CHARMM internal coordinates of N, CA and C (Angstrom, degrees):
IC EDIT
DIST 1 N 1 CA 1.4529
DIST 1 CA 1 C 1.5246
ANGL 1 N 1 CA 1 C 111.43
DIST 1 C 2 N 1.3007
ANGL 1 CA 1 C 2 N 116.51
DIHE 1 N 1 CA 1 C 2 N -34.76
DIST 2 N 2 CA 1.4672
ANGL 1 C 2 N 2 CA 119.48
DIHE 1 CA 1 C 2 N 2 CA -179.36
DIST 2 CA 2 C 1.5351
ANGL 2 N 2 CA 2 C 111.10
DIHE 1 C 2 N 2 CA 2 C -67.38
DIST 2 C 3 N 1.3273
ANGL 2 CA 2 C 3 N 116.66
DIHE 2 N 2 CA 2 C 3 N -27.43
DIST 3 N 3 CA 1.4647
ANGL 2 C 3 N 3 CA 120.22
DIHE 2 CA 2 C 3 N 3 CA 177.20
DIST 3 CA 3 C 1.5276
ANGL 3 N 3 CA 3 C 110.87
DIHE 2 C 3 N 3 CA 3 C -65.43
DIST 3 C 4 N 1.3129
ANGL 3 CA 3 C 4 N 116.29
DIHE 3 N 3 CA 3 C 4 N -38.84
DIST 4 N 4 CA 1.4575
ANGL 3 C 4 N 4 CA 121.23
DIHE 3 CA 3 C 4 N 4 CA 179.22
DIST 4 CA 4 C 1.5295
ANGL 4 N 4 CA 4 C 109.69
DIHE 3 C 4 N 4 CA 4 C -66.07
DIST 4 C 5 N 1.3100
ANGL 4 CA 4 C 5 N 117.22
DIHE 4 N 4 CA 4 C 5 N -44.27
DIST 5 N 5 CA 1.4636
ANGL 4 C 5 N 5 CA 121.35
DIHE 4 CA 4 C 5 N 5 CA 179.63
DIST 5 CA 5 C 1.5234
ANGL 5 N 5 CA 5 C 110.04
DIHE 4 C 5 N 5 CA 5 C -64.12
DIST 5 C 6 N 1.3233
ANGL 5 CA 5 C 6 N 117.35
DIHE 5 N 5 CA 5 C 6 N -41.39
DIST 6 N 6 CA 1.4608
ANGL 5 C 6 N 6 CA 121.07
DIHE 5 CA 5 C 6 N 6 CA 177.51
DIST 6 CA 6 C 1.5177
ANGL 6 N 6 CA 6 C 110.43
DIHE 5 C 6 N 6 CA 6 C -62.81
DIST 6 C 7 N 1.3130
ANGL 6 CA 6 C 7 N 116.88
DIHE 6 N 6 CA 6 C 7 N -42.25
DIST 7 N 7 CA 1.4606
ANGL 6 C 7 N 7 CA 121.23
DIHE 6 CA 6 C 7 N 7 CA 178.87
DIST 7 CA 7 C 1.5249
ANGL 7 N 7 CA 7 C 110.69
DIHE 6 C 7 N 7 CA 7 C -60.54
DIST 7 C 8 N 1.3255
ANGL 7 CA 7 C 8 N 116.88
DIHE 7 N 7 CA 7 C 8 N -44.93
DIST 8 N 8 CA 1.4659
ANGL 7 C 8 N 8 CA 120.89
DIHE 7 CA 7 C 8 N 8 CA -179.30
DIST 8 CA 8 C 1.5222
ANGL 8 N 8 CA 8 C 110.59
DIHE 7 C 8 N 8 CA 8 C -64.77
DIST 8 C 9 N 1.3167
ANGL 8 CA 8 C 9 N 117.77
DIHE 8 N 8 CA 8 C 9 N -43.21
DIST 9 N 9 CA 1.4685
ANGL 8 C 9 N 9 CA 121.22
DIHE 8 CA 8 C 9 N 9 CA 178.62
DIST 9 CA 9 C 1.5265
ANGL 9 N 9 CA 9 C 110.91
DIHE 8 C 9 N 9 CA 9 C -61.72
DIST 9 C 10 N 1.3326
ANGL 9 CA 9 C 10 N 116.76
DIHE 9 N 9 CA 9 C 10 N -44.83
DIST 10 N 10 CA 1.4684
ANGL 9 C 10 N 10 CA 120.34
DIHE 9 CA 9 C 10 N 10 CA 179.47
DIST 10 CA 10 C 1.5263
ANGL 10 N 10 CA 10 C 111.31
DIHE 9 C 10 N 10 CA 10 C -65.55
DIST 10 C 11 N 1.3275
ANGL 10 CA 10 C 11 N 116.92
DIHE 10 N 10 CA 10 C 11 N -34.97
DIST 11 N 11 CA 1.4567
ANGL 10 C 11 N 11 CA 120.21
DIHE 10 CA 10 C 11 N 11 CA 178.05
DIST 11 CA 11 C 1.5198
ANGL 11 N 11 CA 11 C 111.21
DIHE 10 C 11 N 11 CA 11 C -64.27
DIST 11 C 12 N 1.3288
ANGL 11 CA 11 C 12 N 116.73
DIHE 11 N 11 CA 11 C 12 N -45.43
DIST 12 N 12 CA 1.4663
ANGL 11 C 12 N 12 CA 119.99
DIHE 11 CA 11 C 12 N 12 CA 177.66
DIST 12 CA 12 C 1.5199
ANGL 12 N 12 CA 12 C 111.53
DIHE 11 C 12 N 12 CA 12 C -64.39
DIST 12 C 13 N 1.3143
ANGL 12 CA 12 C 13 N 116.82
DIHE 12 N 12 CA 12 C 13 N -38.40
DIST 13 N 13 CA 1.4633
ANGL 12 C 13 N 13 CA 120.77
DIHE 12 CA 12 C 13 N 13 CA 178.12
DIST 13 CA 13 C 1.5301
ANGL 13 N 13 CA 13 C 110.71
DIHE 12 C 13 N 13 CA 13 C -62.64
DIST 13 C 14 N 1.3158
ANGL 13 CA 13 C 14 N 116.46
DIHE 13 N 13 CA 13 C 14 N -41.77
DIST 14 N 14 CA 1.4640
ANGL 13 C 14 N 14 CA 120.16
DIHE 13 CA 13 C 14 N 14 CA 178.40
DIST 14 CA 14 C 1.5249
ANGL 14 N 14 CA 14 C 111.19
DIHE 13 C 14 N 14 CA 14 C -65.92
DIST 14 C 15 N 1.3252
ANGL 14 CA 14 C 15 N 116.72
DIHE 14 N 14 CA 14 C 15 N -40.54
DIST 15 N 15 CA 1.4668
ANGL 14 C 15 N 15 CA 119.95
DIHE 14 CA 14 C 15 N 15 CA 177.86
DIST 15 CA 15 C 1.5280
ANGL 15 N 15 CA 15 C 111.60
DIHE 14 C 15 N 15 CA 15 C -62.10
DIST 15 C 16 N 1.3157
ANGL 15 CA 15 C 16 N 117.32
DIHE 15 N 15 CA 15 C 16 N -37.83
DIST 16 N 16 CA 1.4700
ANGL 15 C 16 N 16 CA 120.49
DIHE 15 CA 15 C 16 N 16 CA -179.31
DIST 16 CA 16 C 1.5254
ANGL 16 N 16 CA 16 C 112.47
DIHE 15 C 16 N 16 CA 16 C -73.46
DIST 16 C 17 N 1.3340
ANGL 16 CA 16 C 17 N 117.90
DIHE 16 N 16 CA 16 C 17 N -38.41
DIST 17 N 17 CA 1.4621
ANGL 16 C 17 N 17 CA 120.29
DIHE 16 CA 16 C 17 N 17 CA -169.04
DIST 17 CA 17 C 1.5312
ANGL 17 N 17 CA 17 C 115.43
DIHE 16 C 17 N 17 CA 17 C -107.05
DIST 17 C 18 N 1.3131
ANGL 17 CA 17 C 18 N 119.12
DIHE 17 N 17 CA 17 C 18 N -27.43
DIST 18 N 18 CA 1.4648
ANGL 17 C 18 N 18 CA 120.17
DIHE 17 CA 17 C 18 N 18 CA -170.80
DIST 18 CA 18 C 1.5251
ANGL 18 N 18 CA 18 C 114.82
DIHE 17 C 18 N 18 CA 18 C -112.12
DIST 18 C 19 N 1.3133
ANGL 18 CA 18 C 19 N 117.66
DIHE 18 N 18 CA 18 C 19 N -13.53
DIST 19 N 19 CA 1.4605
ANGL 18 C 19 N 19 CA 120.35
DIHE 18 CA 18 C 19 N 19 CA -178.26
DIST 19 CA 19 C 1.5207
ANGL 19 N 19 CA 19 C 108.51
DIHE 18 C 19 N 19 CA 19 C -91.39
DIST 19 C 20 N 1.3267
ANGL 19 CA 19 C 20 N 116.34
DIHE 19 N 19 CA 19 C 20 N 134.42
DIST 20 N 20 CA 1.4626
ANGL 19 C 20 N 20 CA 119.26
DIHE 19 CA 19 C 20 N 20 CA 175.80
DIST 20 CA 20 C 1.5264
ANGL 20 N 20 CA 20 C 108.00
DIHE 19 C 20 N 20 CA 20 C -94.07
DIST 20 C 21 N 1.3224
ANGL 20 CA 20 C 21 N 115.31
DIHE 20 N 20 CA 20 C 21 N 121.17
DIST 21 N 21 CA 1.4487
ANGL 20 C 21 N 21 CA 121.26
DIHE 20 CA 20 C 21 N 21 CA -176.77
DIST 21 CA 21 C 1.5191
ANGL 21 N 21 CA 21 C 109.65
DIHE 20 C 21 N 21 CA 21 C -96.80
DIST 21 C 22 N 1.3203
ANGL 21 CA 21 C 22 N 115.99
DIHE 21 N 21 CA 21 C 22 N 143.98
DIST 22 N 22 CA 1.4570
ANGL 21 C 22 N 22 CA 121.61
DIHE 21 CA 21 C 22 N 22 CA 178.02
DIST 22 CA 22 C 1.5318
ANGL 22 N 22 CA 22 C 108.79
DIHE 21 C 22 N 22 CA 22 C -68.52
DIST 22 C 23 N 1.3349
ANGL 22 CA 22 C 23 N 117.16
DIHE 22 N 22 CA 22 C 23 N 136.94
DIST 23 N 23 CA 1.4726
ANGL 22 C 23 N 23 CA 118.96
DIHE 22 CA 22 C 23 N 23 CA 176.86
DIST 23 CA 23 C 1.5283
ANGL 23 N 23 CA 23 C 111.06
DIHE 22 C 23 N 23 CA 23 C -59.14
DIST 23 C 24 N 1.3129
ANGL 23 CA 23 C 24 N 116.21
DIHE 23 N 23 CA 23 C 24 N 147.94
DIST 24 N 24 CA 1.4706
ANGL 23 C 24 N 24 CA 121.96
DIHE 23 CA 23 C 24 N 24 CA -174.53
DIST 24 CA 24 C 1.5280
ANGL 24 N 24 CA 24 C 112.39
DIHE 23 C 24 N 24 CA 24 C -57.61
DIST 24 C 25 N 1.3247
ANGL 24 CA 24 C 25 N 117.66
DIHE 24 N 24 CA 24 C 25 N -42.77
DIST 25 N 25 CA 1.4678
ANGL 24 C 25 N 25 CA 119.80
DIHE 24 CA 24 C 25 N 25 CA -178.02
DIST 25 CA 25 C 1.5297
ANGL 25 N 25 CA 25 C 111.18
DIHE 24 C 25 N 25 CA 25 C -64.42
DIST 25 C 26 N 1.3219
ANGL 25 CA 25 C 26 N 117.11
DIHE 25 N 25 CA 25 C 26 N -40.89
DIST 26 N 26 CA 1.4655
ANGL 25 C 26 N 26 CA 120.14
DIHE 25 CA 25 C 26 N 26 CA 178.47
DIST 26 CA 26 C 1.5243
ANGL 26 N 26 CA 26 C 110.74
DIHE 25 C 26 N 26 CA 26 C -68.32
DIST 26 C 27 N 1.3225
ANGL 26 CA 26 C 27 N 115.99
DIHE 26 N 26 CA 26 C 27 N -37.40
DIST 27 N 27 CA 1.4590
ANGL 26 C 27 N 27 CA 120.63
DIHE 26 CA 26 C 27 N 27 CA 178.34
DIST 27 CA 27 C 1.5237
ANGL 27 N 27 CA 27 C 110.86
DIHE 26 C 27 N 27 CA 27 C -62.42
DIST 27 C 28 N 1.3294
ANGL 27 CA 27 C 28 N 117.03
DIHE 27 N 27 CA 27 C 28 N -42.10
DIST 28 N 28 CA 1.4640
ANGL 27 C 28 N 28 CA 120.71
DIHE 27 CA 27 C 28 N 28 CA 177.84
DIST 28 CA 28 C 1.5250
ANGL 28 N 28 CA 28 C 111.03
DIHE 27 C 28 N 28 CA 28 C -65.14
DIST 28 C 29 N 1.3158
ANGL 28 CA 28 C 29 N 117.12
DIHE 28 N 28 CA 28 C 29 N -41.46
DIST 29 N 29 CA 1.4673
ANGL 28 C 29 N 29 CA 120.82
DIHE 28 CA 28 C 29 N 29 CA 179.79
DIST 29 CA 29 C 1.5290
ANGL 29 N 29 CA 29 C 110.50
DIHE 28 C 29 N 29 CA 29 C -63.99
DIST 29 C 30 N 1.3175
ANGL 29 CA 29 C 30 N 116.56
DIHE 29 N 29 CA 29 C 30 N -45.34
DIST 30 N 30 CA 1.4670
ANGL 29 C 30 N 30 CA 120.09
DIHE 29 CA 29 C 30 N 30 CA -178.92
DIST 30 CA 30 C 1.5300
ANGL 30 N 30 CA 30 C 111.33
DIHE 29 C 30 N 30 CA 30 C -68.01
DIST 30 C 31 N 1.3244
ANGL 30 CA 30 C 31 N 116.58
DIHE 30 N 30 CA 30 C 31 N -33.63
DIST 31 N 31 CA 1.4594
ANGL 30 C 31 N 31 CA 120.07
DIHE 30 CA 30 C 31 N 31 CA 176.49
DIST 31 CA 31 C 1.5179
ANGL 31 N 31 CA 31 C 110.56
DIHE 30 C 31 N 31 CA 31 C -63.86
DIST 31 C 32 N 1.3245
ANGL 31 CA 31 C 32 N 116.85
DIHE 31 N 31 CA 31 C 32 N -41.56
DIST 32 N 32 CA 1.4695
ANGL 31 C 32 N 32 CA 120.36
DIHE 31 CA 31 C 32 N 32 CA 177.78
DIST 32 CA 32 C 1.5308
ANGL 32 N 32 CA 32 C 111.00
DIHE 31 C 32 N 32 CA 32 C -64.21
DIST 32 C 33 N 1.3210
ANGL 32 CA 32 C 33 N 117.54
DIHE 32 N 32 CA 32 C 33 N -39.52
DIST 33 N 33 CA 1.4682
ANGL 32 C 33 N 33 CA 120.77
DIHE 32 CA 32 C 33 N 33 CA 177.46
DIST 33 CA 33 C 1.5242
ANGL 33 N 33 CA 33 C 109.75
DIHE 32 C 33 N 33 CA 33 C -60.26
DIST 33 C 34 N 1.3282
ANGL 33 CA 33 C 34 N 117.06
DIHE 33 N 33 CA 33 C 34 N -44.64
DIST 34 N 34 CA 1.4660
ANGL 33 C 34 N 34 CA 120.83
DIHE 33 CA 33 C 34 N 34 CA -179.75
DIST 34 CA 34 C 1.5267
ANGL 34 N 34 CA 34 C 110.43
DIHE 33 C 34 N 34 CA 34 C -65.03
DIST 34 C 35 N 1.3283
ANGL 34 CA 34 C 35 N 117.32
DIHE 34 N 34 CA 34 C 35 N -42.97
DIST 35 N 35 CA 1.4698
ANGL 34 C 35 N 35 CA 120.14
DIHE 34 CA 34 C 35 N 35 CA 179.54
DIST 35 CA 35 C 1.5224
ANGL 35 N 35 CA 35 C 111.86
DIHE 34 C 35 N 35 CA 35 C -62.92
DIST 35 C 36 N 1.3154
ANGL 35 CA 35 C 36 N 116.98
DIHE 35 N 35 CA 35 C 36 N -44.02
DIST 36 N 36 CA 1.4662
ANGL 35 C 36 N 36 CA 120.90
DIHE 35 CA 35 C 36 N 36 CA 179.92
DIST 36 CA 36 C 1.5209
ANGL 36 N 36 CA 36 C 110.37
DIHE 35 C 36 N 36 CA 36 C -65.35
DIST 36 C 37 N 1.3396
ANGL 36 CA 36 C 37 N 117.54
DIHE 36 N 36 CA 36 C 37 N -44.98
DIST 37 N 37 CA 1.4584
ANGL 36 C 37 N 37 CA 120.64
DIHE 36 CA 36 C 37 N 37 CA 178.62
DIST 37 CA 37 C 1.5265
ANGL 37 N 37 CA 37 C 110.40
DIHE 36 C 37 N 37 CA 37 C -61.69
DIST 37 C 38 N 1.3278
ANGL 37 CA 37 C 38 N 117.13
DIHE 37 N 37 CA 37 C 38 N -41.48
DIST 38 N 38 CA 1.4694
ANGL 37 C 38 N 38 CA 120.63
DIHE 37 CA 37 C 38 N 38 CA 179.58
DIST 38 CA 38 C 1.5217
ANGL 38 N 38 CA 38 C 111.15
DIHE 37 C 38 N 38 CA 38 C -62.78
DIST 38 C 39 N 1.3202
ANGL 38 CA 38 C 39 N 116.68
DIHE 38 N 38 CA 38 C 39 N -41.21
DIST 39 N 39 CA 1.4606
ANGL 38 C 39 N 39 CA 120.61
DIHE 38 CA 38 C 39 N 39 CA 178.52
DIST 39 CA 39 C 1.5266
ANGL 39 N 39 CA 39 C 111.09
DIHE 38 C 39 N 39 CA 39 C -64.10
DIST 39 C 40 N 1.3325
ANGL 39 CA 39 C 40 N 117.07
DIHE 39 N 39 CA 39 C 40 N -46.82
DIST 40 N 40 CA 1.4652
ANGL 39 C 40 N 40 CA 121.30
DIHE 39 CA 39 C 40 N 40 CA 179.67
DIST 40 CA 40 C 1.5250
ANGL 40 N 40 CA 40 C 110.38
DIHE 39 C 40 N 40 CA 40 C -62.43
DIST 40 C 41 N 1.3199
ANGL 40 CA 40 C 41 N 116.91
DIHE 40 N 40 CA 40 C 41 N -43.56
DIST 41 N 41 CA 1.4630
ANGL 40 C 41 N 41 CA 121.27
DIHE 40 CA 40 C 41 N 41 CA -178.96
DIST 41 CA 41 C 1.5304
ANGL 41 N 41 CA 41 C 110.65
DIHE 40 C 41 N 41 CA 41 C -65.53
DIST 41 C 42 N 1.3334
ANGL 41 CA 41 C 42 N 117.60
DIHE 41 N 41 CA 41 C 42 N -41.20
DIST 42 N 42 CA 1.4642
ANGL 41 C 42 N 42 CA 119.55
DIHE 41 CA 41 C 42 N 42 CA 179.59
DIST 42 CA 42 C 1.5247
ANGL 42 N 42 CA 42 C 111.20
DIHE 41 C 42 N 42 CA 42 C -66.62
DIST 42 C 43 N 1.3459
ANGL 42 CA 42 C 43 N 116.86
DIHE 42 N 42 CA 42 C 43 N -36.73
DIST 43 N 43 CA 1.4695
ANGL 42 C 43 N 43 CA 119.19
DIHE 42 CA 42 C 43 N 43 CA 176.10
DIST 43 CA 43 C 1.5242
ANGL 43 N 43 CA 43 C 111.59
DIHE 42 C 43 N 43 CA 43 C -66.37
DIST 43 C 44 N 1.3220
ANGL 43 CA 43 C 44 N 117.56
DIHE 43 N 43 CA 43 C 44 N -37.82
DIST 44 N 44 CA 1.4617
ANGL 43 C 44 N 44 CA 120.95
DIHE 43 CA 43 C 44 N 44 CA 178.02
DIST 44 CA 44 C 1.5277
ANGL 44 N 44 CA 44 C 110.84
DIHE 43 C 44 N 44 CA 44 C -65.09
DIST 44 C 45 N 1.3087
ANGL 44 CA 44 C 45 N 117.25
DIHE 44 N 44 CA 44 C 45 N -42.53
DIST 45 N 45 CA 1.4679
ANGL 44 C 45 N 45 CA 120.77
DIHE 44 CA 44 C 45 N 45 CA 178.89
DIST 45 CA 45 C 1.5249
ANGL 45 N 45 CA 45 C 110.28
DIHE 44 C 45 N 45 CA 45 C -66.21
DIST 45 C 46 N 1.3465
ANGL 45 CA 45 C 46 N 117.04
DIHE 45 N 45 CA 45 C 46 N -42.42
DIST 46 N 46 CA 1.4599
ANGL 45 C 46 N 46 CA 120.43
DIHE 45 CA 45 C 46 N 46 CA 177.51
DIST 46 CA 46 C 1.5259
ANGL 46 N 46 CA 46 C 110.60
DIHE 45 C 46 N 46 CA 46 C -60.18
DIST 46 C 47 N 1.3301
ANGL 46 CA 46 C 47 N 116.80
DIHE 46 N 46 CA 46 C 47 N -43.70
DIST 47 N 47 CA 1.4588
ANGL 46 C 47 N 47 CA 120.47
DIHE 46 CA 46 C 47 N 47 CA 179.27
DIST 47 CA 47 C 1.5189
ANGL 47 N 47 CA 47 C 112.01
DIHE 46 C 47 N 47 CA 47 C -63.20
DIST 47 C 48 N 1.3104
ANGL 47 CA 47 C 48 N 117.09
DIHE 47 N 47 CA 47 C 48 N -45.58
DIST 48 N 48 CA 1.4683
ANGL 47 C 48 N 48 CA 120.73
DIHE 47 CA 47 C 48 N 48 CA 179.02
DIST 48 CA 48 C 1.5232
ANGL 48 N 48 CA 48 C 110.69
DIHE 47 C 48 N 48 CA 48 C -63.30
DIST 48 C 49 N 1.3214
ANGL 48 CA 48 C 49 N 117.22
DIHE 48 N 48 CA 48 C 49 N -40.59
DIST 49 N 49 CA 1.4559
ANGL 48 C 49 N 49 CA 121.22
DIHE 48 CA 48 C 49 N 49 CA 179.11
DIST 49 CA 49 C 1.5247
ANGL 49 N 49 CA 49 C 110.92
DIHE 48 C 49 N 49 CA 49 C -63.64
DIST 49 C 50 N 1.3196
ANGL 49 CA 49 C 50 N 116.44
DIHE 49 N 49 CA 49 C 50 N -42.11
DIST 50 N 50 CA 1.4668
ANGL 49 C 50 N 50 CA 120.72
DIHE 49 CA 49 C 50 N 50 CA 179.27
DIST 50 CA 50 C 1.5286
ANGL 50 N 50 CA 50 C 111.13
DIHE 49 C 50 N 50 CA 50 C -63.75
DIST 50 C 51 N 1.3200
ANGL 50 CA 50 C 51 N 116.72
DIHE 50 N 50 CA 50 C 51 N -47.00
DIST 51 N 51 CA 1.4710
ANGL 50 C 51 N 51 CA 120.81
DIHE 50 CA 50 C 51 N 51 CA -179.52
DIST 51 CA 51 C 1.5280
ANGL 51 N 51 CA 51 C 110.32
DIHE 50 C 51 N 51 CA 51 C -62.88
DIST 51 C 52 N 1.3207
ANGL 51 CA 51 C 52 N 117.74
DIHE 51 N 51 CA 51 C 52 N -47.78
DIST 52 N 52 CA 1.4706
ANGL 51 C 52 N 52 CA 119.98
DIHE 51 CA 51 C 52 N 52 CA -179.28
DIST 52 CA 52 C 1.5209
ANGL 52 N 52 CA 52 C 111.77
DIHE 51 C 52 N 52 CA 52 C -64.62
DIST 52 C 53 N 1.3091
ANGL 52 CA 52 C 53 N 117.30
DIHE 52 N 52 CA 52 C 53 N -36.71
DIST 53 N 53 CA 1.4627
ANGL 52 C 53 N 53 CA 120.35
DIHE 52 CA 52 C 53 N 53 CA 178.09
DIST 53 CA 53 C 1.5212
ANGL 53 N 53 CA 53 C 110.95
DIHE 52 C 53 N 53 CA 53 C -63.28
DIST 53 C 54 N 1.3200
ANGL 53 CA 53 C 54 N 116.37
DIHE 53 N 53 CA 53 C 54 N -43.09
DIST 54 N 54 CA 1.4711
ANGL 53 C 54 N 54 CA 119.39
DIHE 53 CA 53 C 54 N 54 CA 178.47
DIST 54 CA 54 C 1.5234
ANGL 54 N 54 CA 54 C 111.30
DIHE 53 C 54 N 54 CA 54 C -67.12
DIST 54 C 55 N 1.3267
ANGL 54 CA 54 C 55 N 117.69
DIHE 54 N 54 CA 54 C 55 N -39.34
DIST 55 N 55 CA 1.4676
ANGL 54 C 55 N 55 CA 120.53
DIHE 54 CA 54 C 55 N 55 CA 177.87
DIST 55 CA 55 C 1.5218
ANGL 55 N 55 CA 55 C 111.44
DIHE 54 C 55 N 55 CA 55 C -62.77
DIST 55 C 56 N 1.3177
ANGL 55 CA 55 C 56 N 116.75
DIHE 55 N 55 CA 55 C 56 N -41.12
DIST 56 N 56 CA 1.4655
ANGL 55 C 56 N 56 CA 120.28
DIHE 55 CA 55 C 56 N 56 CA 179.18
DIST 56 CA 56 C 1.5237
ANGL 56 N 56 CA 56 C 110.33
DIHE 55 C 56 N 56 CA 56 C -66.72
DIST 56 C 57 N 1.3295
ANGL 56 CA 56 C 57 N 117.27
DIHE 56 N 56 CA 56 C 57 N -39.93
DIST 57 N 57 CA 1.4678
ANGL 56 C 57 N 57 CA 120.68
DIHE 56 CA 56 C 57 N 57 CA 177.18
DIST 57 CA 57 C 1.5268
ANGL 57 N 57 CA 57 C 110.65
DIHE 56 C 57 N 57 CA 57 C -61.27
DIST 57 C 58 N 1.3064
ANGL 57 CA 57 C 58 N 117.30
DIHE 57 N 57 CA 57 C 58 N -45.87
DIST 58 N 58 CA 1.4714
ANGL 57 C 58 N 58 CA 121.68
DIHE 57 CA 57 C 58 N 58 CA 178.03
DIST 58 CA 58 C 1.5233
ANGL 58 N 58 CA 58 C 110.42
DIHE 57 C 58 N 58 CA 58 C -61.82
DIST 58 C 59 N 1.3214
ANGL 58 CA 58 C 59 N 117.31
DIHE 58 N 58 CA 58 C 59 N -43.57
DIST 59 N 59 CA 1.4705
ANGL 58 C 59 N 59 CA 121.45
DIHE 58 CA 58 C 59 N 59 CA -179.99
DIST 59 CA 59 C 1.5266
ANGL 59 N 59 CA 59 C 110.98
DIHE 58 C 59 N 59 CA 59 C -59.72
DIST 59 C 60 N 1.3476
ANGL 59 CA 59 C 60 N 117.08
DIHE 59 N 59 CA 59 C 60 N -46.64
DIST 60 N 60 CA 1.4535
ANGL 59 C 60 N 60 CA 119.19
DIHE 59 CA 59 C 60 N 60 CA -178.58
DIST 60 CA 60 C 1.5340
ANGL 60 N 60 CA 60 C 112.19
DIHE 59 C 60 N 60 CA 60 C -69.25
DIST 60 C 61 N 1.3213
ANGL 60 CA 60 C 61 N 117.27
DIHE 60 N 60 CA 60 C 61 N -30.69
DIST 61 N 61 CA 1.4610
ANGL 60 C 61 N 61 CA 119.47
DIHE 60 CA 60 C 61 N 61 CA 174.83
DIST 61 CA 61 C 1.5290
ANGL 61 N 61 CA 61 C 110.38
DIHE 60 C 61 N 61 CA 61 C -66.08
DIST 61 C 62 N 1.3353
ANGL 61 CA 61 C 62 N 116.36
DIHE 61 N 61 CA 61 C 62 N -37.90
DIST 62 N 62 CA 1.4741
ANGL 61 C 62 N 62 CA 120.68
DIHE 61 CA 61 C 62 N 62 CA -179.91
DIST 62 CA 62 C 1.5271
ANGL 62 N 62 CA 62 C 111.20
DIHE 61 C 62 N 62 CA 62 C -68.08
DIST 62 C 63 N 1.3146
ANGL 62 CA 62 C 63 N 118.11
DIHE 62 N 62 CA 62 C 63 N -43.09
DIST 63 N 63 CA 1.4757
ANGL 62 C 63 N 63 CA 119.24
DIHE 62 CA 62 C 63 N 63 CA -175.77
DIST 63 CA 63 C 1.5243
ANGL 63 N 63 CA 63 C 112.21
DIHE 62 C 63 N 63 CA 63 C -78.12
DIST 63 C 64 N 1.3368
ANGL 63 CA 63 C 64 N 117.80
DIHE 63 N 63 CA 63 C 64 N -21.22
DIST 64 N 64 CA 1.4580
ANGL 63 C 64 N 64 CA 120.16
DIHE 63 CA 63 C 64 N 64 CA 178.70
DIST 64 CA 64 C 1.5255
ANGL 64 N 64 CA 64 C 112.42
DIHE 63 C 64 N 64 CA 64 C -91.22
DIST 64 C 65 N 1.3159
ANGL 64 CA 64 C 65 N 116.28
DIHE 64 N 64 CA 64 C 65 N -6.32
DIST 65 N 65 CA 1.4499
ANGL 64 C 65 N 65 CA 121.10
DIHE 64 CA 64 C 65 N 65 CA 175.10
DIST 65 CA 65 C 1.4652
ANGL 65 N 65 CA 65 C 112.27
DIHE 64 C 65 N 65 CA 65 C 77.19
END
COOR INIT
IC SEED 1 N 1 CA 1 C
IC BUILD
């Protein structure tokens, strides 16, 4: 059990001293880029899904007479 506690303590120590963290302002900017890209991508997928769904509906109406 003491090995697990030592591992956790060393992990936190490494996170505090050896990891380079992105500055807050850059992190906020990059988060906004990801959010905007996600929104644009989801709208593109929704649009493609809507168009293909309508095309398939029209196709099946044509073949069923």
